[in-house]
Structure formats: structure tokens, C-alpha cells
ROMARMAR-420076 format. One line per 2 residues: number of its first residue (from 1); for each residue x, y, z of N, C-alpha, C. Coordinates in steps of 0.001 Angstrom, whole numbers, plus 500000, padded with zeros to 6 digits. Layout:
BEGIN
NUM	X/Y/Z/X/Y/Z/X/Y/Z  ...
END
This chain:
BEGIN
1	480984/855564/303744/479784/856290/304122/479583/857515/303242  480713/858100/302797/480591/859271/301945/479912/858923/300623
3	480044/857659/300216/479420/857212/298971/477910/857407/299005  477280/857072/300120/475819/857173/300203/475324/858486/300808
5	476151/859169/301590/475638/860307/302332/476293/861637/301976  477423/861638/301278/478116/862884/300928/477600/863474/299630
7	477759/864792/299501/477271/865489/298307/478402/865992/297414  479649/865751/297764/480752/866260/296949/481414/865107/296204
9	482028/865434/295101/482716/864440/294295/481854/863924/293156  482315/862817/292594/481662/862238/291431/481489/860738/291631
11	480429/860182/291056/480258/858729/290995/479825/858364/289579  480135/857156/289187/479769/856675/287862/478376/856068/287839
13	478026/855564/286663/476693/854978/286496/476475/853765/287397  477469/852888/287472/477326/851681/288289/477096/852042/289754
15	477863/852985/290271/477691/853386/291663/476318/854008/291884  475821/854755/290884/474493/855353/291016/473429/854267/291080
17	473548/853253/290228/472580/852150/290251/472674/851390/291573  473880/851207/292104/474027/850532/293394/473385/851352/294516
19	473493/852677/294437/472840/853531/295435/471322/853403/295335  470806/853261/294128/469362/853079/293970/468934/851743/294579
21	469772/850715/294459/469475/849436/295116/469519/849579/296640  470444/850406/297123/470522/850643/298572/469244/851315/299071
23	468644/852154/298242/467386/852797/298615/466296/851744/298826  466234/850765/297953/465233/849707/298107/465537/848832/299317
25	466812/848668/299636/467165/847912/300846/466695/848660/302098  466850/849987/302094/466368/850792/303223/464852/850705/303307
27	464182/850726/302174/462721/850591/302153/462292/849252/302748  462948/848183/302349/462615/846858/302879/462877/846791/304382
29	463966/847413/304822/464271/847435/306248/463203/848210/307026  462787/849362/306493/461751/850163/307155/460428/849424/307244
31	460048/848751/306179/458802/847983/306194/458921/846818/307164  460099/846173/307202/460309/845074/308139/460213/845528/309586
33	460782/846692/309891/460692/847224/311252/459244/847566/311586  458529/848168/310642/457122/848511/310885/456290/847259/311140
35	456495/846207/310353/455762/844965/310590/456187/844312/311902  457468/844471/312243/457940/843946/313519/457266/844625/314698
37	457048/845922/314573/456362/846655/315636/454916/846190/315747  454270/846001/314613/452876/845559/314616/452786/844122/315120
39	453757/843277/314814/453714/841863/315202/453901/841673/316699  454473/842668/317382/454659/842533/318821/453371/842788/319580
41	452305/842999/318871/451006/843256/319502/450536/842021/320252  449840/842245/321336/449293/841180/322170/448134/840497/321441
43	448080/839155/321419/446945/838500/320777/445632/838782/321503  445682/839100/322770/444468/839385/323522/443897/840756/323223
45	444625/841548/322466/444160/842899/322167/443556/842960/320773  442881/841962/320327/442319/841939/318975/441297/843040/318775
47	440576/843424/319798/439603/844509/319670/440328/845823/319424  441476/846034/320090/442229/847276/319905/442852/847311/318513
49	443267/846146/318016/443873/846093/316694/442829/846380/315635  441630/845877/315805/440597/846124/314813/440189/847593/314798
51	440320/848279/315923/439981/849700/315962/441124/850550/315422  442296/850061/315406/443464/850806/314952/444693/850266/315645
53	445846/850828/315332/447082/850327/315912/447316/850863/317314  446529/851786/317749/446580/852293/319111/447979/852792/319456
55	448671/852154/320380/449969/852608/320869/451099/852337/319885  450907/851438/318968/451960/851084/318014/451999/852029/316815
57	451007/852839/316673/450961/853739/315514/452151/854686/315494  452538/855175/316652/453679/856090/316707/454963/855386/316288
59	455159/854151/316726/456356/853389/316356/456400/853088/314873  455259/852703/314316/455197/852426/312886/455468/853697/312096
61	454865/854794/312528/455073/856065/311846/456547/856473/311892  457188/856327/313045/458604/856693/313157/459491/855804/312296
63	459194/854516/312228/459988/853599/311405/459863/853957/309928  458658/854225/309487/458453/854564/308078/459035/855949/307771
65	458858/856905/308681/459403/858245/308468/460927/858203/308405  461567/857429/309280/463027/857314/309256/463489/856683/307943
67	462774/855666/307468/463136/855014/306205/462992/855983/305036  461915/856761/305015/461695/857712/303918/462758/858808/303929
69	463096/859306/305099/464135/860353/305184/465479/859796/304734  465822/858608/305166/467084/857988/304768/467121/857705/303266
71	466013/857232/302710/465944/856970/301270/466094/858256/300476  465446/859321/300922/465534/860600/300219/466957/861141/300258
73	467595/861041/301410/468964/861544/301542/469919/860776/300620  469819/859457/300617/470691/858642/299771/470448/858961/298299
75	469180/859103/297907/468857/859411/296518/469411/860780/296125  469233/861776/296980/469741/863116/296669/471266/863112/296560
77	471945/862492/297520/473409/862488/297516/473963/861780/296283  473431/860617/295963/473952/859876/294811/473623/860582/293495
79	472454/861184/293406/472080/861857/292163/472873/863136/291974  473125/863883/293041/473942/865089/292930/475343/864718/292467
81	475924/863664/293048/477268/863256/292631/477276/862736/291198  476185/862118/290789/476101/861643/289397/476015/862812/288431
83	475259/863849/288798/475223/865044/287957/476593/865717/287938  477326/865677/289047/478686/866213/289052/479558/865450/288054
85	479359/864142/287954/480121/863353/286992/479797/863764/285565  478593/864247/285351/478192/864719/284023/478558/866185/283821
87	479309/866774/284773/479748/868171/284765/478565/869132/284792  477593/868792/285625/476417/869638/285819/476265/869919/287300
89	475580/870980/287606/475337/871356/288989/474412/870343/289664  474553/870219/290974/473683/869334/291740/472242/869820/291764
91	472028/871078/291410/470663/871604/291365/469821/870948/290277  470466/870243/289364/469722/869499/288346/468860/868417/288989
93	469138/868086/290244/468302/867116/290948/466851/867587/290999  466646/868887/291016/465298/869439/291134/464436/869154/289906
95	465030/868647/288832/464254/868323/287638/463246/867212/287928  463483/866476/288992/462567/865385/289334/461176/865902/289689
97	461066/867173/290037/459771/867733/290421/458929/868176/289224  459453/868082/288009/458659/868360/286815/457859/867098/286507
99	456545/867204/286482/455725/865997/286293/456034/865287/284976  456057/863979/285015/456235/863057/283897/457620/863146/283266
101	458029/864319/282828/459294/864470/282107/460485/864389/283059  460370/864988/284235/461482/865077/285177/462063/863736/285585
103	461243/862801/286073/461816/861510/286469/462447/860744/285307  461862/860853/284128/462436/860174/282961/463770/860810/282594
105	463819/862138/282615/465054/862864/282308/466146/862468/283293  465797/862439/284581/466769/862094/285612/467275/860669/285424
107	466387/859746/285102/466782/858360/284891/467743/858228/283710  467444/858918/282609/468304/858836/281433/469655/859491/281715
109	469634/860701/282308/470881/861427/282587/471785/860644/283530  471219/860153/284612/472035/859524/285653/472284/858043/285401
111	471339/857360/284811/471458/855917/284686/472058/855415/283406  472024/856220/282346/472433/855686/281048/473499/856499/280323
113	473600/857797/280559/474576/858611/279843/475924/858594/280566  477027/858551/279807/478350/858499/280443/478725/859846/281064
115	479639/859784/282008/480147/861004/282636/481147/861699/281742  481538/862888/282136/482512/863629/281334/483891/862994/281514
117	484636/862843/280415/485962/862227/280523/486947/863192/281170  487852/862665/281918/488867/863491/282561/488301/864285/283717
119	489175/865074/284305/488768/865896/285438/487864/867031/284951  486861/867358/285763/486009/868501/285444/485971/869410/286659
121	485049/870348/286690/485020/871324/287771/484601/870720/289103  484179/869450/289119/483755/868792/290355/484747/867748/290827
123	485870/867603/290162/486903/866679/290607/487327/865700/289535  488118/864750/289966/488619/863715/289067/487551/862664/288835
125	487656/861922/287754/486679/860851/287499/486703/859822/288616  485585/859141/288827/485552/858127/289879/486512/856988/289580
127	487219/856545/290610/488109/855405/290476/489484/855707/289933  489880/856982/289845/491199/857300/289302/492218/857585/290381
129	491814/857621/291618/492766/857842/292694/493309/859254/292747  492541/860210/292298/492946/861599/292414/493570/862185/291171
131	493836/861375/290155/494357/861925/288914/493344/861675/287822  493241/862593/286923/492291/862458/285828/492829/861552/284743
133	491960/861063/283870/492381/860217/282763/493366/860950/281866  493163/862231/281680/494049/862996/280814/495467/862999/281371
135	495610/863104/282699/496935/863084/283309/497600/861734/283105  496852/860665/283244/497401/859320/283076/497848/859113/281638
137	497039/859531/280691/497381/859369/279281/498598/860198/278928  498668/861441/279415/499825/862290/279131/501103/861697/279711
139	501024/861154/280936/502208/860550/281546/502673/859344/280746  501738/858494/280335/502098/857308/279565/502654/857695/278202
141	502094/858691/277583/502564/859112/276263/503965/859692/276356  504235/860456/277389/505558/861055/277499/506609/860005/277860
143	506222/858952/278561/507171/857924/278959/507586/857057/277778  506661/856749/276878/506938/855820/275790/507066/856473/274422
145	507011/857760/274349/507071/858400/273038/508515/858675/272639  508737/858743/271351/510055/859074/270815/510176/860583/270726
147	511365/861084/270894/511516/862538/270714/511340/862896/269246  510749/864030/269013/510545/864475/267635/511880/864875/267020
149	512091/864533/265750/513340/864964/265110/513325/866482/264952  514530/867041/265098/514610/868494/264970/514521/868888/263508
151	513785/869942/263269/513613/870424/261903/514762/871359/261567  515190/871295/260322/516280/872175/259887/515742/873580/259727
153	516561/874500/260080/516194/875903/259934/516414/876324/258487  515433/876946/257910/515514/877424/256544/516059/878845/256598
155	517121/879067/255861/517718/880414/255858/517219/881186/254648  517552/882433/254619/517116/883301/253519/517827/882948/252223
157	519002/882322/252280/519751/881989/251068/519127/880801/250349  518437/879958/251052/517873/878756/250441/516865/879075/249348
159	515931/880003/249519/515026/880283/248408/515747/880857/247193  516830/881593/247406/517570/882162/246277/518264/881060/245485
161	518695/879990/246141/519372/878902/245434/518388/878121/244574  517150/878032/245010/516162/877267/244268/515414/878096/243232
163	515708/879361/243132/515008/880220/242180/515420/879841/240755  514499/879931/239800/514869/879598/238411/515855/880623/237848
165	516738/880119/237053/517751/880984/236449/517158/881651/235218  517546/882895/234978/517021/883576/233785/517506/882883/232503
167	516657/882870/231542/516977/882212/230271/517932/883094/229467  518786/882450/228665/519726/883192/227813/518954/883797/226640
169	519501/884862/226027/518773/885518/224939/518508/884592/223760  519360/883611/223518/519154/882723/222388/517966/881796/222634
171	517754/881423/223866/516666/880502/224132/515328/881211/224277  515366/882557/224203/514132/883310/224337/513392/883474/223012
173	513865/882884/221988/513232/883040/220684/511840/882438/220723  510922/883075/220076/509531/882621/220040/509468/881298/219309
175	508694/880395/219836/508600/879099/219182/507873/879223/217847  508326/878437/216921/507665/878419/215623/506797/877187/215542
177	505698/877280/214954/504847/876129/214794/503671/876168/215755  503285/875008/216206/502067/874849/216981/502349/875005/218476
179	501605/875869/219158/501643/876015/220611/502929/876617/221123  503108/876495/222406/504256/877095/223075/505541/876302/222837
181	505414/875048/222596/506607/874210/222498/507203/874212/221094  506525/874776/220256/507042/874835/218901/506936/873545/218147
183	505919/872772/218416/505741/871519/217707/505216/871806/216306  505751/871103/215361/505293/871337/214006/504465/870197/213481
END
């Protein structure tokens, strides 16, 4: 029940689309109840039916009003949780009230764009059982990884051993001929 009626947590794209299908199921149920109320009318009251629904108008109105309220609640709850999956505030639901752009934006954000990977400020990703993807990957990596080899410590004597040795006075003679190497 929390899936359709709760406002906390996160849901993925598939769950959001399923909630949108549930909205149409509620709509069909509301219309079916309204037609059921109208169908219970007496055949002998054809004059009253032609003038209006008379006593059945209240029942039809209540059935449709209940369906609309239920559809709105399900849509708000699923969309808020979908925005949470995208690491956005549930107040982004209000974008639907911007003419033309709002409903398209909401459809693209909730129906087609992926959620944020790993845990975010609204909880763990849907379907992870309370742990984020990052936790699962870190656990698996630590279980199957090899320990890093220890690096040797470089001491101060090591650079002195690798330093070039000073040249002897005999080898310091200027090269004769061409260039530094003394090629002739």
C-alpha cells in the first residue's frame, strides 16, 4: 500500500509507469461505478431520466469525485517518490501546473530519465533491500580483491647512491674536433 499511497522513499521508472497504469484502473473503476448507479434506474422513470439524473446525481458525483481524489493521490505519491529517486525534492511535482511545458517535463523526468545511482538523501535505491549499490560493490570488491603489495620505503641514502660521480681531472679535457663528443 505504501507503494501507491506513501510519499517517502524512492521508486524506479517501471514502478512509476505501473502507478500510472493503476491511475487508469481507478478511472475505469470510477466510471464503472457511475454507470452502475445510472443503470439501476427504473425503466418506468424515463421522464425523470430525460430531465436529469434526479436522485442518482449525488451517487454519480460521489463515485467520480472519489475516483478523481484517489487518482490524484496515487499520481502525487508516485511522482514525489520518483523525483526522490532522481535526488530532487517532491516539490518538483508542482511543475505540472506550468502550462504545456510542465506535463512534458514531468513525463520526461519521471518516465524516461534514470534515477541517481547509489543511496541519496532520500534513501537507498529501489529494490536494494536497504543497502545502496555503492555498499554492495564495495563489499564485493573487498571480498575478492588482492591485497596491494607493500611499497619499499625510500631512505635518504638511496638518492646519494644513485648520484653521478664526479669526473676525474683527466677526463675533463675539452673535446677536440666537432661537437661535444669530440668527433673528428
